[in-house]
C-alpha positions as CSV (number, residue, x, y, z in Angstrom):
1,X,86.4,-4.7,54.4
2,X,84.9,-3.6,57.7
3,X,83.4,-0.2,58.4
4,X,86.2,0.6,60.8
5,X,88.9,-0.4,58.2
6,X,87.3,1.8,55.6
7,X,87.1,4.7,57.9
8,X,90.8,4.4,58.7
9,X,91.7,4.3,55.1
10,X,89.5,7.3,54.4
11,X,91.2,9.4,57.1
12,X,94.6,8.4,55.9
13,X,93.9,9.1,52.2
14,X,95.2,12.5,51.0
15,X,93.3,13.6,48.0
16,X,96.1,15.8,46.7
17,X,96.9,13.2,44.1
18,X,93.4,13.2,42.8
19,X,92.8,17.0,43.0
20,X,96.1,18.8,43.1
21,X,94.6,22.0,44.4
22,X,93.1,20.3,47.5
23,X,95.1,21.3,50.6
24,X,93.5,18.8,53.0
25,X,92.0,15.3,52.9
26,X,88.4,15.5,51.6
27,X,86.9,14.3,54.9
28,X,88.1,17.4,56.6
29,X,86.9,20.1,54.2
30,X,83.6,21.3,52.9
31,X,82.7,20.2,49.4
32,X,79.9,20.9,47.0
33,X,78.1,18.4,44.9
34,X,80.1,19.6,42.0
35,X,83.3,18.8,43.9
36,X,82.0,15.4,44.9
37,X,81.0,14.5,41.3
38,X,84.5,15.6,40.1
39,X,86.2,13.4,42.7
40,X,83.9,10.5,41.9
41,X,84.9,10.8,38.3
42,X,88.5,10.2,39.3
43,X,87.5,7.0,41.1
44,X,85.6,5.9,38.0
45,X,88.7,6.4,35.9
46,X,90.7,4.2,38.3
47,X,88.1,1.5,37.8
48,X,87.8,1.8,34.1
49,X,84.1,2.7,34.5
50,X,82.1,4.8,32.0
51,X,79.2,5.7,34.3
52,X,79.0,6.4,38.0
53,X,76.4,7.4,40.5
54,X,76.0,8.0,44.3
55,X,72.7,6.7,45.5
56,X,71.2,7.2,48.9
57,X,69.4,4.4,50.6
58,X,65.9,5.1,52.0
59,X,64.7,4.1,55.5
60,X,64.6,0.3,56.3
61,X,60.9,0.4,55.7
62,X,61.6,1.4,52.0
63,X,64.1,-1.5,51.5
64,X,64.0,-1.3,47.7
65,X,64.4,2.4,47.3
66,X,67.5,4.1,46.1
67,X,67.6,7.8,45.3
68,X,70.3,9.2,43.0
69,X,72.2,12.1,44.6
70,X,74.4,12.7,41.5
71,X,75.8,10.7,38.6
72,X,78.2,10.9,35.7
73,X,75.9,13.4,33.8
74,X,76.0,15.9,36.7
75,X,75.0,18.8,36.6
76,X,72.7,17.8,33.8
77,X,69.6,15.6,34.0
78,X,70.5,12.4,35.9
79,X,70.5,9.2,34.0
80,X,71.5,6.9,36.9
81,X,68.8,4.5,35.6
82,X,71.6,3.2,33.2
83,X,73.2,1.7,36.3
84,X,70.0,0.5,38.1
85,X,68.4,-1.5,35.4
86,X,67.5,-5.1,35.5
87,X,66.3,-5.0,39.1
88,X,69.8,-4.1,40.3
89,X,68.5,-1.4,42.6
90,X,66.6,-3.9,44.8
91,X,69.6,-6.3,44.9
92,X,72.0,-3.4,45.9
93,X,69.7,-2.1,48.6
94,X,69.5,-5.6,50.1
95,X,73.2,-6.0,49.9
96,X,73.9,-2.6,51.6
97,X,71.7,-3.6,54.5
98,X,73.6,-6.9,55.0
99,X,77.3,-6.3,54.1
100,X,80.0,-3.6,54.0
101,X,81.8,-5.5,51.2
102,X,81.7,-4.3,47.5
103,X,79.5,-6.3,45.2
104,X,79.6,-6.8,41.4
105,X,77.5,-8.1,38.6
106,X,77.9,-8.8,34.9
107,X,76.1,-10.2,31.9
108,X,79.4,-10.5,30.0
109,X,80.5,-14.1,29.7
110,X,84.2,-13.0,29.7
111,X,83.8,-10.6,32.7
112,X,84.0,-13.2,35.6
113,X,87.7,-13.6,34.8
114,X,88.1,-9.8,35.4
115,X,86.4,-10.1,38.8
116,X,87.7,-13.5,39.9
117,X,90.6,-12.0,41.9
118,X,88.2,-9.9,44.0
119,X,88.0,-12.6,46.6
120,X,86.5,-10.4,49.4
121,X,83.6,-9.1,47.2
122,X,80.2,-10.6,46.4
123,X,78.5,-11.3,43.1
124,X,74.8,-10.4,42.7
125,X,72.6,-11.5,39.8
126,X,70.6,-8.9,37.9
127,X,67.1,-9.8,36.7
128,X,67.9,-8.7,33.2
129,X,70.9,-7.4,31.1
130,X,72.8,-4.9,33.1
131,X,76.3,-4.9,31.7
132,X,79.3,-4.8,34.1
133,X,79.0,-3.0,37.4
134,X,80.4,-2.7,40.9
135,X,79.0,-1.0,44.0
136,X,80.6,0.1,47.2
137,X,78.3,0.3,50.3
138,X,79.1,3.4,52.4
139,X,77.9,4.5,55.8
140,X,78.4,7.4,58.2
141,X,78.4,7.6,62.0
142,X,75.1,9.6,61.7
143,X,73.3,6.6,60.2
144,X,73.2,7.5,56.5
145,X,73.6,4.7,54.1
146,X,74.6,5.0,50.5
147,X,76.1,3.2,47.5
148,X,78.7,4.4,45.0
149,X,77.9,2.5,41.8
150,X,80.2,2.3,38.7
151,X,79.6,0.6,35.4
152,X,80.6,0.3,31.8
153,X,81.9,-2.3,29.3
154,X,85.5,-1.6,30.2
155,X,85.1,-1.9,33.9
156,X,88.0,-3.8,35.3
157,X,88.6,-3.3,39.1
158,X,92.2,-3.9,40.3
159,X,92.2,-6.1,43.4
160,X,95.4,-4.3,44.6
161,X,93.6,-0.9,44.8
162,X,90.1,-1.9,45.7
163,X,90.5,-1.4,49.4
164,X,91.8,2.1,48.7
165,X,89.0,3.0,46.4
166,X,86.4,1.8,48.9
167,X,88.1,4.0,51.5
168,X,87.9,7.0,49.2
169,X,84.2,6.3,48.7
170,X,83.7,6.3,52.5
171,X,85.5,9.7,52.8
172,X,83.6,11.2,49.9
173,X,80.3,10.0,51.3
174,X,81.1,11.4,54.7
175,X,81.8,14.8,53.1
176,X,78.7,14.7,50.9
177,X,76.4,13.6,53.7
178,X,77.2,16.8,55.6
179,X,75.9,19.0,52.9
180,X,72.8,17.1,51.9
181,X,69.8,18.4,53.6
182,X,66.2,17.0,53.2
183,X,65.6,19.9,50.8
184,X,68.6,19.3,48.6
185,X,68.2,15.5,48.4
186,X,65.6,15.9,45.7
187,X,67.6,18.1,43.4
188,X,65.6,19.4,40.4
189,X,66.3,17.7,37.1
190,X,67.8,20.4,34.8
191,X,68.9,20.2,31.2
192,X,72.3,21.1,30.0
193,X,71.0,24.3,28.4
194,X,69.3,25.4,31.6
195,X,72.5,24.9,33.5
196,X,74.5,26.8,30.9
197,X,72.1,29.7,31.0
198,X,72.2,29.8,34.7
199,X,76.0,29.6,34.9
200,X,76.3,32.5,32.4
201,X,73.8,34.5,34.4
202,X,76.0,34.0,37.5
203,X,78.9,35.5,35.6
204,X,76.9,38.7,34.8
205,X,75.8,38.0,31.3
206,X,72.5,39.5,30.1
207,X,69.8,37.4,28.2
208,X,70.9,39.0,25.0
209,X,74.6,38.1,25.6
210,X,73.6,34.5,26.7
211,X,71.5,34.1,23.5
212,X,74.5,35.2,21.4
213,X,77.0,32.9,23.1
214,X,74.8,29.9,23.0
215,X,73.4,30.6,19.5
216,X,69.8,30.8,20.8
217,X,67.0,33.3,20.4
218,X,66.6,35.8,23.3
219,X,63.1,34.3,23.8
220,X,64.6,30.8,24.2
221,X,67.3,32.0,26.6
222,X,64.7,33.7,28.7
223,X,62.5,30.7,28.7
224,X,65.5,28.5,30.0
225,X,66.1,31.0,32.8
226,X,62.4,31.1,33.7
227,X,62.3,27.3,33.9
228,X,65.4,27.2,36.2
229,X,63.9,29.9,38.4
230,X,60.7,27.9,38.7
231,X,62.5,24.6,39.3
232,X,64.6,26.1,42.1
233,X,61.5,27.7,43.6
234,X,63.3,31.1,43.4
235,X,61.8,34.6,43.3
236,X,64.1,35.8,40.5
237,X,67.1,34.9,38.5
238,X,69.7,36.0,41.0
239,X,67.9,34.1,43.7
240,X,68.0,31.1,41.4
241,X,71.8,31.6,40.9
242,X,72.3,31.8,44.7
243,X,70.4,28.6,45.3
244,X,72.2,26.7,42.4
245,X,75.6,27.7,43.8
246,X,74.6,26.5,47.3
247,X,73.4,23.2,45.9
248,X,76.5,22.8,43.8
249,X,74.5,22.8,40.5
250,X,76.9,25.4,39.2
251,X,80.3,26.7,40.3
């Protein structure tokens, strides 16, 4: 599928069927990374994928570098490495520079039958075991390049819906690219507990209340909050909450 075709699909697509509360197509509304991860999860469901990630491509001089923006563990610590093992990252980067078509890979002997009907896609060969995966190259008018990557043992793309899914990825990337600044591309890696403590702080809970709700000691709750404040380069907890909200780490 050409870039122009994908853009046309993305503009035509109404995301109300994915997110019932969304009044407008995603390409026309502001989103947070939390919104984007939620919408990407819907796409992964349509593909039968267990894991997903949006990776940003570096400059041409860094031809092998992909940086994860978010993945299926968002807002926790990213584990996009599950999808980028076996040298797949280098293959994907090269493919994104050369083609707009989706590409897939597998080390499952039965999987080629699943992908055989995807006549307009490409197969790439991982250097080691990488399971089943498919990637959709995406681009913006502003020159950003990215890849939506989906994988899992039950991955089974439907050739009848693949054009539409690629269009949805284009629309989602266009929206995400508008909110990613150089500062927010390298989001801090935060644990599930750190996110939980920060989210409860945003809702007005004290350290003592957070400790009771999460069955932690007050010292441990305070330690998590101190760590989140440091990771976000914030001056205090409320400043950390404000930054986390702006980055989409919490909602």
